PDB file of N, CA, C and O in Angstrom:
ATOM      1  N   MET A   1       0.843  -1.170   0.000  1.00  0.00           N
ATOM      2  CA  MET A   1       0.000   0.000   0.000  1.00  0.00           C
ATOM      3  C   MET A   1       0.887   1.232   0.000  1.00  0.00           C
ATOM      4  O   MET A   1       1.808   1.347   0.809  1.00  0.00           O
ATOM      5  N   ALA A   2       0.606   2.149  -0.911  1.00  0.00           N
ATOM      6  CA  ALA A   2       1.458   3.315  -1.070  1.00  0.00           C
ATOM      7  C   ALA A   2       1.269   4.325   0.062  1.00  0.00           C
ATOM      8  O   ALA A   2       2.242   4.890   0.561  1.00  0.00           O
ATOM      9  N   PHE A   3       0.028   4.552   0.463  1.00  0.00           N
ATOM     10  CA  PHE A   3      -0.249   5.539   1.490  1.00  0.00           C
ATOM     11  C   PHE A   3      -0.862   4.833   2.704  1.00  0.00           C
ATOM     12  O   PHE A   3      -2.019   4.415   2.672  1.00  0.00           O
ATOM     13  N   LYS A   4      -0.097   4.712   3.739  1.00  0.00           N
ATOM     14  CA  LYS A   4      -0.586   4.002   4.922  1.00  0.00           C
ATOM     15  C   LYS A   4      -1.607   4.819   5.698  1.00  0.00           C
ATOM     16  O   LYS A   4      -2.410   4.252   6.440  1.00  0.00           O
ATOM     17  N   THR A   5      -1.593   6.133   5.543  1.00  0.00           N
ATOM     18  CA  THR A   5      -2.513   6.973   6.298  1.00  0.00           C
ATOM     19  C   THR A   5      -3.742   7.387   5.487  1.00  0.00           C
ATOM     20  O   THR A   5      -4.625   8.070   6.007  1.00  0.00           O
ATOM     21  N   LEU A   6      -3.805   6.975   4.207  1.00  0.00           N
ATOM     22  CA  LEU A   6      -4.922   7.362   3.355  1.00  0.00           C
ATOM     23  C   LEU A   6      -6.176   6.579   3.738  1.00  0.00           C
ATOM     24  O   LEU A   6      -6.160   5.349   3.786  1.00  0.00           O
ATOM     25  N   LYS A   7      -7.236   7.287   4.002  1.00  0.00           N
ATOM     26  CA  LYS A   7      -8.515   6.667   4.331  1.00  0.00           C
ATOM     27  C   LYS A   7      -9.518   7.042   3.245  1.00  0.00           C
ATOM     28  O   LYS A   7      -9.768   8.226   3.018  1.00  0.00           O
ATOM     29  N   THR A   8     -10.089   6.060   2.581  1.00  0.00           N
ATOM     30  CA  THR A   8     -11.081   6.307   1.546  1.00  0.00           C
ATOM     31  C   THR A   8     -12.385   5.629   1.915  1.00  0.00           C
ATOM     32  O   THR A   8     -12.418   4.699   2.721  1.00  0.00           O
ATOM     33  N   ARG A   9     -13.459   6.113   1.307  1.00  0.00           N
ATOM     34  CA  ARG A   9     -14.771   5.528   1.555  1.00  0.00           C
ATOM     35  C   ARG A   9     -15.076   4.396   0.582  1.00  0.00           C
ATOM     36  O   ARG A   9     -15.987   3.601   0.815  1.00  0.00           O
ATOM     37  N   HIS A  10     -14.317   4.322  -0.507  1.00  0.00           N
ATOM     38  CA  HIS A  10     -14.595   3.344  -1.548  1.00  0.00           C
ATOM     39  C   HIS A  10     -13.422   2.388  -1.702  1.00  0.00           C
ATOM     40  O   HIS A  10     -12.271   2.751  -1.459  1.00  0.00           O
ATOM     41  N   ASP A  11     -13.732   1.161  -2.109  1.00  0.00           N
ATOM     42  CA  ASP A  11     -12.685   0.201  -2.408  1.00  0.00           C
ATOM     43  C   ASP A  11     -12.088   0.527  -3.772  1.00  0.00           C
ATOM     44  O   ASP A  11     -12.756   1.118  -4.620  1.00  0.00           O
ATOM     45  N   ALA A  12     -10.858   0.149  -3.978  1.00  0.00           N
ATOM     46  CA  ALA A  12     -10.202   0.363  -5.267  1.00  0.00           C
ATOM     47  C   ALA A  12     -10.853  -0.539  -6.315  1.00  0.00           C
ATOM     48  O   ALA A  12     -11.298  -1.644  -6.003  1.00  0.00           O
ATOM     49  N   ILE A  13     -10.903  -0.057  -7.563  1.00  0.00           N
ATOM     50  CA  ILE A  13     -11.443  -0.872  -8.649  1.00  0.00           C
ATOM     51  C   ILE A  13     -10.326  -1.170  -9.633  1.00  0.00           C
ATOM     52  O   ILE A  13      -9.342  -0.436  -9.712  1.00  0.00           O
ATOM     53  N   SER A  14     -10.486  -2.253 -10.383  1.00  0.00           N
ATOM     54  CA  SER A  14      -9.462  -2.627 -11.357  1.00  0.00           C
ATOM     55  C   SER A  14      -9.625  -1.789 -12.616  1.00  0.00           C
ATOM     56  O   SER A  14     -10.676  -1.194 -12.848  1.00  0.00           O
ATOM     57  N   LEU A  15      -8.577  -1.751 -13.421  1.00  0.00           N
ATOM     58  CA  LEU A  15      -8.648  -1.021 -14.682  1.00  0.00           C
ATOM     59  C   LEU A  15      -9.664  -1.660 -15.621  1.00  0.00           C
ATOM     60  O   LEU A  15     -10.311  -0.968 -16.406  1.00  0.00           O
ATOM     61  N   ASP A  16      -9.802  -2.980 -15.540  1.00  0.00           N
ATOM     62  CA  ASP A  16     -10.789  -3.673 -16.363  1.00  0.00           C
ATOM     63  C   ASP A  16     -12.200  -3.225 -15.997  1.00  0.00           C
ATOM     64  O   ASP A  16     -13.016  -2.959 -16.879  1.00  0.00           O
ATOM     65  N   ALA A  17     -12.484  -3.143 -14.713  1.00  0.00           N
ATOM     66  CA  ALA A  17     -13.800  -2.690 -14.267  1.00  0.00           C
ATOM     67  C   ALA A  17     -14.034  -1.230 -14.651  1.00  0.00           C
ATOM     68  O   ALA A  17     -15.140  -0.856 -15.040  1.00  0.00           O
ATOM     69  N   LEU A  18     -13.002  -0.417 -14.543  1.00  0.00           N
ATOM     70  CA  LEU A  18     -13.120   0.988 -14.929  1.00  0.00           C
ATOM     71  C   LEU A  18     -13.423   1.110 -16.417  1.00  0.00           C
ATOM     72  O   LEU A  18     -14.280   1.901 -16.812  1.00  0.00           O
ATOM     73  N   GLY A  19     -12.729   0.336 -17.245  1.00  0.00           N
ATOM     74  CA  GLY A  19     -12.963   0.357 -18.684  1.00  0.00           C
ATOM     75  C   GLY A  19     -14.384  -0.048 -19.034  1.00  0.00           C
ATOM     76  O   GLY A  19     -15.007   0.559 -19.906  1.00  0.00           O
ATOM     77  N   LYS A  20     -14.898  -1.063 -18.366  1.00  0.00           N
ATOM     78  CA  LYS A  20     -16.273  -1.502 -18.617  1.00  0.00           C
ATOM     79  C   LYS A  20     -17.270  -0.433 -18.193  1.00  0.00           C
ATOM     80  O   LYS A  20     -18.277  -0.218 -18.868  1.00  0.00           O
ATOM     81  N   ASP A  21     -16.996   0.230 -17.091  1.00  0.00           N
ATOM     82  CA  ASP A  21     -17.881   1.288 -16.616  1.00  0.00           C
ATOM     83  C   ASP A  21     -17.900   2.465 -17.596  1.00  0.00           C
ATOM     84  O   ASP A  21     -18.962   3.014 -17.889  1.00  0.00           O
ATOM     85  N   ILE A  22     -16.739   2.844 -18.093  1.00  0.00           N
ATOM     86  CA  ILE A  22     -16.651   3.945 -19.054  1.00  0.00           C
ATOM     87  C   ILE A  22     -17.369   3.575 -20.352  1.00  0.00           C
ATOM     88  O   ILE A  22     -18.085   4.400 -20.920  1.00  0.00           O
ATOM     89  N   ALA A  23     -17.183   2.338 -20.824  1.00  0.00           N
ATOM     90  CA  ALA A  23     -17.846   1.892 -22.050  1.00  0.00           C
ATOM     91  C   ALA A  23     -19.361   1.926 -21.888  1.00  0.00           C
ATOM     92  O   ALA A  23     -20.073   2.317 -22.813  1.00  0.00           O
ATOM     93  N   ALA A  24     -19.855   1.525 -20.734  1.00  0.00           N
ATOM     94  CA  ALA A  24     -21.301   1.544 -20.481  1.00  0.00           C
ATOM     95  C   ALA A  24     -21.827   2.976 -20.457  1.00  0.00           C
ATOM     96  O   ALA A  24     -22.897   3.249 -21.000  1.00  0.00           O
ATOM     97  N   ARG A  25     -21.093   3.885 -19.839  1.00  0.00           N
ATOM     98  CA  ARG A  25     -21.519   5.284 -19.789  1.00  0.00           C
ATOM     99  C   ARG A  25     -21.529   5.911 -21.190  1.00  0.00           C
ATOM    100  O   ARG A  25     -22.425   6.686 -21.522  1.00  0.00           O
ATOM    101  N   ARG A  26     -20.527   5.569 -22.002  1.00  0.00           N
ATOM    102  CA  ARG A  26     -20.483   6.093 -23.370  1.00  0.00           C
ATOM    103  C   ARG A  26     -21.638   5.553 -24.196  1.00  0.00           C
ATOM    104  O   ARG A  26     -22.193   6.270 -25.028  1.00  0.00           O
ATOM    105  N   ALA A  27     -22.008   4.293 -23.974  1.00  0.00           N
ATOM    106  CA  ALA A  27     -23.130   3.704 -24.706  1.00  0.00           C
ATOM    107  C   ALA A  27     -24.430   4.417 -24.353  1.00  0.00           C
ATOM    108  O   ALA A  27     -25.274   4.633 -25.224  1.00  0.00           O
ATOM    109  N   VAL A  28     -24.598   4.780 -23.101  1.00  0.00           N
ATOM    110  CA  VAL A  28     -25.810   5.480 -22.671  1.00  0.00           C
ATOM    111  C   VAL A  28     -25.829   6.904 -23.217  1.00  0.00           C
ATOM    112  O   VAL A  28     -26.873   7.386 -23.657  1.00  0.00           O
ATOM    113  N   ALA A  29     -24.687   7.576 -23.191  1.00  0.00           N
ATOM    114  CA  ALA A  29     -24.619   8.972 -23.628  1.00  0.00           C
ATOM    115  C   ALA A  29     -24.724   9.111 -25.139  1.00  0.00           C
ATOM    116  O   ALA A  29     -25.179  10.144 -25.630  1.00  0.00           O
ATOM    117  N   GLY A  30     -24.317   8.105 -25.876  1.00  0.00           N
ATOM    118  CA  GLY A  30     -24.347   8.189 -27.334  1.00  0.00           C
ATOM    119  C   GLY A  30     -23.160   8.983 -27.853  1.00  0.00           C
ATOM    120  O   GLY A  30     -22.225   9.288 -27.112  1.00  0.00           O
ATOM    121  N   THR A  31     -23.212   9.308 -29.128  1.00  0.00           N
ATOM    122  CA  THR A  31     -22.131  10.052 -29.754  1.00  0.00           C
ATOM    123  C   THR A  31     -22.243  11.529 -29.392  1.00  0.00           C
ATOM    124  O   THR A  31     -23.294  12.147 -29.560  1.00  0.00           O
ATOM    125  N   ILE A  32     -21.153  12.074 -28.898  1.00  0.00           N
ATOM    126  CA  ILE A  32     -21.115  13.482 -28.522  1.00  0.00           C
ATOM    127  C   ILE A  32     -20.223  14.201 -29.522  1.00  0.00           C
ATOM    128  O   ILE A  32     -19.049  13.860 -29.667  1.00  0.00           O
ATOM    129  N   ASP A  33     -20.769  15.187 -30.208  1.00  0.00           N
ATOM    130  CA  ASP A  33     -20.015  15.940 -31.198  1.00  0.00           C
ATOM    131  C   ASP A  33     -19.462  17.201 -30.544  1.00  0.00           C
ATOM    132  O   ASP A  33     -20.207  18.125 -30.218  1.00  0.00           O
ATOM    133  N   VAL A  34     -18.150  17.225 -30.359  1.00  0.00           N
ATOM    134  CA  VAL A  34     -17.494  18.376 -29.747  1.00  0.00           C
ATOM    135  C   VAL A  34     -16.918  19.240 -30.867  1.00  0.00           C
ATOM    136  O   VAL A  34     -16.115  18.748 -31.660  1.00  0.00           O
ATOM    137  N   PRO A  35     -17.304  20.504 -30.954  1.00  0.00           N
ATOM    138  CA  PRO A  35     -16.793  21.350 -32.029  1.00  0.00           C
ATOM    139  C   PRO A  35     -15.290  21.602 -31.876  1.00  0.00           C
ATOM    140  O   PRO A  35     -14.772  21.685 -30.762  1.00  0.00           O
ATOM    141  N   ARG A  36     -14.611  21.721 -33.001  1.00  0.00           N
ATOM    142  CA  ARG A  36     -13.182  21.991 -32.979  1.00  0.00           C
ATOM    143  C   ARG A  36     -12.923  23.425 -32.579  1.00  0.00           C
ATOM    144  O   ARG A  36     -13.786  24.292 -32.716  1.00  0.00           O
ATOM    145  N   ASN A  37     -11.737  23.660 -32.089  1.00  0.00           N
ATOM    146  CA  ASN A  37     -11.308  24.997 -31.714  1.00  0.00           C
ATOM    147  C   ASN A  37     -11.171  25.853 -32.977  1.00  0.00           C
ATOM    148  O   ASN A  37     -10.581  25.409 -33.962  1.00  0.00           O
ATOM    149  N   ALA A  38     -11.705  27.062 -32.954  1.00  0.00           N
ATOM    150  CA  ALA A  38     -11.641  27.937 -34.124  1.00  0.00           C
ATOM    151  C   ALA A  38     -10.218  28.400 -34.416  1.00  0.00           C
ATOM    152  O   ALA A  38      -9.911  28.729 -35.562  1.00  0.00           O
ATOM    153  N   GLY A  39      -9.345  28.434 -33.422  1.00  0.00           N
ATOM    154  CA  GLY A  39      -7.953  28.804 -33.623  1.00  0.00           C
ATOM    155  C   GLY A  39      -7.719  30.286 -33.810  1.00  0.00           C
ATOM    156  O   GLY A  39      -6.739  30.675 -34.445  1.00  0.00           O
ATOM    157  N   THR A  40      -8.576  31.109 -33.286  1.00  0.00           N
ATOM    158  CA  THR A  40      -8.428  32.550 -33.488  1.00  0.00           C
ATOM    159  C   THR A  40      -7.366  33.173 -32.583  1.00  0.00           C
ATOM    160  O   THR A  40      -6.964  34.314 -32.812  1.00  0.00           O
ATOM    161  N   ARG A  41      -6.910  32.458 -31.574  1.00  0.00           N
ATOM    162  CA  ARG A  41      -5.930  33.027 -30.639  1.00  0.00           C
ATOM    163  C   ARG A  41      -4.602  32.286 -30.673  1.00  0.00           C
ATOM    164  O   ARG A  41      -3.926  32.198 -29.647  1.00  0.00           O
ATOM    165  N   ARG A  42      -4.215  31.755 -31.815  1.00  0.00           N
ATOM    166  CA  ARG A  42      -2.963  31.011 -31.922  1.00  0.00           C
ATOM    167  C   ARG A  42      -1.775  31.945 -32.002  1.00  0.00           C
ATOM    168  O   ARG A  42      -1.857  33.033 -32.571  1.00  0.00           O
ATOM    169  N   THR A  43      -0.674  31.504 -31.426  1.00  0.00           N
ATOM    170  CA  THR A  43       0.564  32.281 -31.500  1.00  0.00           C
ATOM    171  C   THR A  43       1.181  32.124 -32.886  1.00  0.00           C
ATOM    172  O   THR A  43       0.863  31.171 -33.599  1.00  0.00           O
ATOM    173  N   PRO A  44       2.053  33.039 -33.274  1.00  0.00           N
ATOM    174  CA  PRO A  44       2.726  32.899 -34.576  1.00  0.00           C
ATOM    175  C   PRO A  44       3.506  31.581 -34.691  1.00  0.00           C
ATOM    176  O   PRO A  44       3.561  30.984 -35.766  1.00  0.00           O
ATOM    177  N   ALA A  45       4.099  31.137 -33.600  1.00  0.00           N
ATOM    178  CA  ALA A  45       4.845  29.882 -33.629  1.00  0.00           C
ATOM    179  C   ALA A  45       3.913  28.703 -33.907  1.00  0.00           C
ATOM    180  O   ALA A  45       4.263  27.798 -34.665  1.00  0.00           O
ATOM    181  N   LYS A  46       2.741  28.713 -33.300  1.00  0.00           N
ATOM    182  CA  LYS A  46       1.777  27.639 -33.521  1.00  0.00           C
ATOM    183  C   LYS A  46       1.266  27.673 -34.957  1.00  0.00           C
ATOM    184  O   LYS A  46       1.093  26.624 -35.578  1.00  0.00           O
ATOM    185  N   ARG A  47       1.026  28.862 -35.484  1.00  0.00           N
ATOM    186  CA  ARG A  47       0.577  28.985 -36.876  1.00  0.00           C
ATOM    187  C   ARG A  47       1.636  28.443 -37.832  1.00  0.00           C
ATOM    188  O   ARG A  47       1.304  27.756 -38.798  1.00  0.00           O
ATOM    189  N   ALA A  48       2.904  28.745 -37.570  1.00  0.00           N
ATOM    190  CA  ALA A  48       3.993  28.260 -38.418  1.00  0.00           C
ATOM    191  C   ALA A  48       4.100  26.737 -38.332  1.00  0.00           C
ATOM    192  O   ALA A  48       4.311  26.070 -39.345  1.00  0.00           O
ATOM    193  N   LEU A  49       3.957  26.198 -37.153  1.00  0.00           N
ATOM    194  CA  LEU A  49       4.013  24.753 -36.968  1.00  0.00           C
ATOM    195  C   LEU A  49       2.892  24.066 -37.741  1.00  0.00           C
ATOM    196  O   LEU A  49       3.132  23.074 -38.429  1.00  0.00           O
ATOM    197  N   LEU A  50       1.684  24.582 -37.633  1.00  0.00           N
ATOM    198  CA  LEU A  50       0.558  23.988 -38.341  1.00  0.00           C
ATOM    199  C   LEU A  50       0.708  24.124 -39.853  1.00  0.00           C
ATOM    200  O   LEU A  50       0.280  23.243 -40.599  1.00  0.00           O
ATOM    201  N   ALA A  51       1.313  25.219 -40.310  1.00  0.00           N
ATOM    202  CA  ALA A  51       1.559  25.390 -41.742  1.00  0.00           C
ATOM    203  C   ALA A  51       2.543  24.340 -42.249  1.00  0.00           C
ATOM    204  O   ALA A  51       2.354  23.785 -43.332  1.00  0.00           O
ATOM    205  N   GLN A  52       3.586  24.067 -41.477  1.00  0.00           N
ATOM    206  CA  GLN A  52       4.566  23.049 -41.871  1.00  0.00           C
ATOM    207  C   GLN A  52       3.937  21.664 -41.868  1.00  0.00           C
ATOM    208  O   GLN A  52       4.243  20.850 -42.739  1.00  0.00           O
ATOM    209  N   ILE A  53       3.084  21.388 -40.929  1.00  0.00           N
ATOM    210  CA  ILE A  53       2.390  20.096 -40.882  1.00  0.00           C
ATOM    211  C   ILE A  53       1.517  19.935 -42.114  1.00  0.00           C
ATOM    212  O   ILE A  53       1.469  18.858 -42.707  1.00  0.00           O
ATOM    213  N   SER A  54       0.822  21.007 -42.504  1.00  0.00           N
ATOM    214  CA  SER A  54      -0.041  20.961 -43.694  1.00  0.00           C
ATOM    215  C   SER A  54       0.783  20.760 -44.956  1.00  0.00           C
ATOM    216  O   SER A  54       0.356  20.043 -45.861  1.00  0.00           O
ATOM    217  N   LYS A  55       1.949  21.377 -45.033  1.00  0.00           N
ATOM    218  CA  LYS A  55       2.806  21.249 -46.218  1.00  0.00           C
ATOM    219  C   LYS A  55       3.263  19.804 -46.422  1.00  0.00           C
ATOM    220  O   LYS A  55       3.408  19.352 -47.558  1.00  0.00           O
ATOM    221  N   THR A  56       3.487  19.088 -45.338  1.00  0.00           N
ATOM    222  CA  THR A  56       3.943  17.703 -45.450  1.00  0.00           C
ATOM    223  C   THR A  56       2.783  16.739 -45.677  1.00  0.00           C
ATOM    224  O   THR A  56       2.983  15.533 -45.822  1.00  0.00           O
ATOM    225  N   GLY A  57       1.574  17.284 -45.706  1.00  0.00           N
ATOM    226  CA  GLY A  57       0.413  16.427 -45.957  1.00  0.00           C
ATOM    227  C   GLY A  57      -0.223  15.897 -44.693  1.00  0.00           C
ATOM    228  O   GLY A  57      -1.144  15.081 -44.748  1.00  0.00           O
ATOM    229  N   GLY A  58       0.260  16.353 -43.562  1.00  0.00           N
ATOM    230  CA  GLY A  58      -0.275  15.878 -42.293  1.00  0.00           C
ATOM    231  C   GLY A  58      -1.545  16.614 -41.891  1.00  0.00           C
ATOM    232  O   GLY A  58      -1.845  17.700 -42.385  1.00  0.00           O
ATOM    233  N   SER A  59      -2.263  16.003 -41.002  1.00  0.00           N
ATOM    234  CA  SER A  59      -3.473  16.603 -40.477  1.00  0.00           C
ATOM    235  C   SER A  59      -3.425  16.463 -38.968  1.00  0.00           C
ATOM    236  O   SER A  59      -3.410  15.348 -38.446  1.00  0.00           O
ATOM    237  N   TRP A  60      -3.402  17.555 -38.281  1.00  0.00           N
ATOM    238  CA  TRP A  60      -3.316  17.500 -36.829  1.00  0.00           C
ATOM    239  C   TRP A  60      -4.686  17.303 -36.283  1.00  0.00           C
ATOM    240  O   TRP A  60      -4.861  17.226 -35.067  1.00  0.00           O
TER     241      TRP A  60
END
């Protein structure tokens, strides 16, 4: 046990159980469409980086 003085109200869950819980919640919520950032406040360095990525055919 990493923290001998830590007191919690809940038992620890496994990563497998956590994954199943997340999958079930996503199934109930359905597809959520999150709009992309408009990019109106990008720094010049970020704009240059994205331009170079586009030139190489990449898509960030």
